[in-house]
DODRENDREN-390313 format. One record per residue (C-alpha): residue number from 1; residue in three letters; x, y negated, z negated. Coordinates in steps of 0.001 Angstrom, whole numbers, plus 500000, padded with zeros to 6 digits. Each point is the difference from the previous one (the first is absolute). Example, Ala and Ser with C-alpha at 12.3 -4.5 7.8 and 13.67 -1.06 7.14 Angstrom:
<pts>
[pt 1; ALA; [512300; 504500; 492200]],
[pt 2; SER; [501370; 496560; 500660]],
</pts>
This chain:
<pts>
[pt 1; UNK; [300853; 485149; 219720]],
[pt 2; UNK; [501826; 496825; 501202]],
[pt 3; UNK; [501772; 502019; 502730]],
[pt 4; UNK; [496658; 501293; 501143]],
[pt 5; UNK; [498583; 496507; 500059]],
[pt 6; UNK; [503000; 498789; 501975]],
[pt 7; UNK; [499709; 502883; 502357]],
[pt 8; UNK; [496248; 499440; 500470]],
[pt 9; UNK; [500712; 496418; 500913]],
[pt 10; UNK; [502701; 501182; 502366]],
[pt 11; UNK; [497793; 502695; 501553]],
[pt 12; UNK; [497198; 497641; 500429]],
[pt 13; UNK; [502275; 497953; 502054]],
[pt 14; UNK; [499200; 500764; 503638]],
[pt 15; UNK; [500201; 497882; 503046]],
[pt 16; UNK; [501779; 500196; 503356]],
[pt 17; UNK; [502111; 498137; 502505]],
[pt 18; UNK; [501804; 501391; 502862]],
[pt 19; UNK; [499395; 501587; 503354]],
[pt 20; UNK; [496600; 499982; 501674]],
[pt 21; UNK; [499045; 503442; 498871]],
[pt 22; UNK; [500593; 499040; 496363]],
[pt 23; UNK; [497850; 496897; 500447]],
[pt 24; UNK; [497171; 502198; 501247]],
[pt 25; UNK; [500315; 502299; 496980]],
[pt 26; UNK; [500141; 497068; 497598]],
[pt 27; UNK; [496548; 498780; 501194]],
[pt 28; UNK; [498563; 503124; 498621]],
[pt 29; UNK; [501784; 499408; 496694]],
[pt 30; UNK; [499017; 496309; 499693]],
[pt 31; UNK; [497623; 499446; 497211]],
[pt 32; UNK; [499415; 500776; 496322]],
[pt 33; UNK; [500766; 503519; 498785]],
[pt 34; UNK; [498909; 501605; 496817]],
[pt 35; UNK; [501872; 503031; 498488]],
[pt 36; UNK; [498144; 503180; 499872]],
[pt 37; UNK; [502785; 502182; 498562]],
[pt 38; UNK; [503607; 499512; 498968]],
[pt 39; UNK; [502689; 502235; 498715]],
[pt 40; UNK; [503654; 499598; 499077]],
[pt 41; UNK; [502417; 502901; 499854]],
[pt 42; UNK; [497073; 502377; 500571]],
[pt 43; UNK; [498041; 498693; 496941]],
[pt 44; UNK; [496662; 498332; 500800]],
[pt 45; UNK; [499346; 496665; 498472]],
[pt 46; UNK; [496959; 499378; 497983]],
[pt 47; UNK; [496861; 498600; 501944]],
[pt 48; UNK; [499883; 497145; 497459]],
[pt 49; UNK; [503393; 498908; 501218]],
[pt 50; UNK; [498659; 499462; 503564]],
[pt 51; UNK; [496891; 498018; 499094]],
[pt 52; UNK; [501461; 496554; 500400]],
[pt 53; UNK; [502562; 500608; 502722]],
[pt 54; UNK; [499640; 498656; 503503]],
[pt 55; UNK; [502395; 499993; 502949]],
[pt 56; UNK; [499434; 497203; 502544]],
[pt 57; UNK; [501600; 500335; 503415]],
[pt 58; UNK; [500151; 497193; 502530]],
[pt 59; UNK; [502198; 500962; 502912]],
[pt 60; UNK; [503574; 500108; 498496]],
[pt 61; UNK; [499132; 498393; 496697]],
[pt 62; UNK; [498670; 501976; 496944]],
[pt 63; UNK; [498669; 499049; 496579]],
[pt 64; UNK; [499507; 502536; 497229]],
[pt 65; UNK; [497839; 499107; 497110]],
[pt 66; UNK; [500310; 502180; 496852]],
[pt 67; UNK; [501222; 498908; 496575]],
[pt 68; UNK; [501738; 497164; 501888]],
[pt 69; UNK; [500241; 498761; 503636]],
[pt 70; UNK; [502673; 501188; 502360]],
[pt 71; UNK; [500519; 498670; 503592]],
[pt 72; UNK; [502380; 500799; 502813]],
[pt 73; UNK; [500460; 501234; 503502]],
[pt 74; UNK; [499743; 503406; 501730]],
[pt 75; UNK; [501708; 501152; 503117]],
[pt 76; UNK; [498571; 503024; 501870]],
[pt 77; UNK; [501753; 502473; 502297]],
[pt 78; UNK; [498194; 503107; 501093]],
[pt 79; UNK; [498387; 501399; 496789]],
[pt 80; UNK; [502590; 498360; 497671]],
[pt 81; UNK; [500033; 496727; 498193]],
[pt 82; UNK; [502550; 497834; 498346]],
[pt 83; UNK; [498515; 497826; 497208]],
[pt 84; UNK; [501824; 496956; 498788]],
[pt 85; UNK; [498860; 498236; 496790]],
[pt 86; UNK; [500057; 496168; 500280]],
[pt 87; UNK; [497951; 498913; 496985]],
[pt 88; UNK; [499111; 501640; 496636]],
[pt 89; UNK; [501555; 502988; 498145]],
[pt 90; UNK; [501379; 501563; 503153]],
[pt 91; UNK; [501737; 496857; 501377]],
[pt 92; UNK; [503298; 500893; 501631]],
[pt 93; UNK; [499075; 503714; 500133]],
[pt 94; UNK; [499791; 502307; 503084]],
[pt 95; UNK; [497783; 503064; 500069]],
[pt 96; UNK; [499972; 502626; 502760]],
[pt 97; UNK; [496646; 501781; 500733]],
[pt 98; UNK; [498153; 502118; 502448]],
[pt 99; UNK; [496305; 499493; 500702]],
[pt 100; UNK; [497062; 501399; 501911]],
[pt 101; UNK; [496586; 498669; 500752]],
[pt 102; UNK; [497410; 502670; 500477]],
[pt 103; UNK; [496211; 500146; 499500]],
[pt 104; UNK; [499877; 496489; 498664]],
[pt 105; UNK; [502606; 500751; 497228]],
[pt 106; UNK; [503468; 498476; 499845]],
[pt 107; UNK; [502546; 502397; 498294]],
[pt 108; UNK; [503372; 498650; 499077]],
[pt 109; UNK; [502897; 501839; 498397]],
[pt 110; UNK; [502664; 497702; 498619]],
[pt 111; UNK; [503618; 500765; 498997]],
[pt 112; UNK; [500484; 497360; 497298]],
[pt 113; UNK; [503680; 500516; 500220]],
[pt 114; UNK; [499809; 498548; 503531]],
[pt 115; UNK; [502997; 502121; 501130]],
[pt 116; UNK; [498124; 502301; 502424]],
[pt 117; UNK; [496562; 500614; 501418]],
[pt 118; UNK; [497946; 502879; 498472]],
[pt 119; UNK; [499826; 502945; 502263]],
[pt 120; UNK; [496494; 501007; 498942]],
[pt 121; UNK; [497211; 498627; 497905]],
[pt 122; UNK; [500941; 502164; 497057]],
[pt 123; UNK; [501362; 498421; 496755]],
[pt 124; UNK; [500267; 503107; 497799]],
[pt 125; UNK; [503557; 500234; 498393]],
[pt 126; UNK; [500794; 496544; 501576]],
[pt 127; UNK; [499744; 497443; 497179]],
[pt 128; UNK; [500675; 496990; 502190]],
[pt 129; UNK; [497216; 500904; 502536]],
[pt 130; UNK; [496716; 498414; 499659]],
[pt 131; UNK; [496885; 501009; 502068]],
[pt 132; UNK; [496973; 497871; 500391]],
[pt 133; UNK; [496761; 500711; 502088]],
[pt 134; UNK; [497907; 496881; 500775]],
[pt 135; UNK; [496596; 499323; 501516]],
[pt 136; UNK; [499233; 496684; 501570]],
[pt 137; UNK; [497814; 497782; 497887]],
[pt 138; UNK; [496504; 499575; 501594]],
[pt 139; UNK; [498846; 496407; 500364]],
[pt 140; UNK; [496532; 499607; 498616]],
</pts>
């Protein structure tokens, strides 16, 4: 469960810095994101696990709020991201991920080993892969 929490914090870390096209993409990602579904190694995580999680993206900075708070930076290139933990449980760690933003949802598939980018958004039979689908929090 601690690994899942660490991964959630890592996954919730999104932000961007880089070329102009990445900056344009990051504007769409800026804001507070709430997880809708998550899975690790092909196994869905319980809905109760998602209830108190948030991913906050502000350009290249991210904050993940779950059982603890994790902060870092994200670098984007094409549909890939490199996530670097700077504070919290993932301090000093690097995660490689792919992402897509479609129909108001942000889908991120992380390789928690950080040694390569996932090729697809599938996690089945890949215990170090974590998938999270987010919806942007609506301001009331």
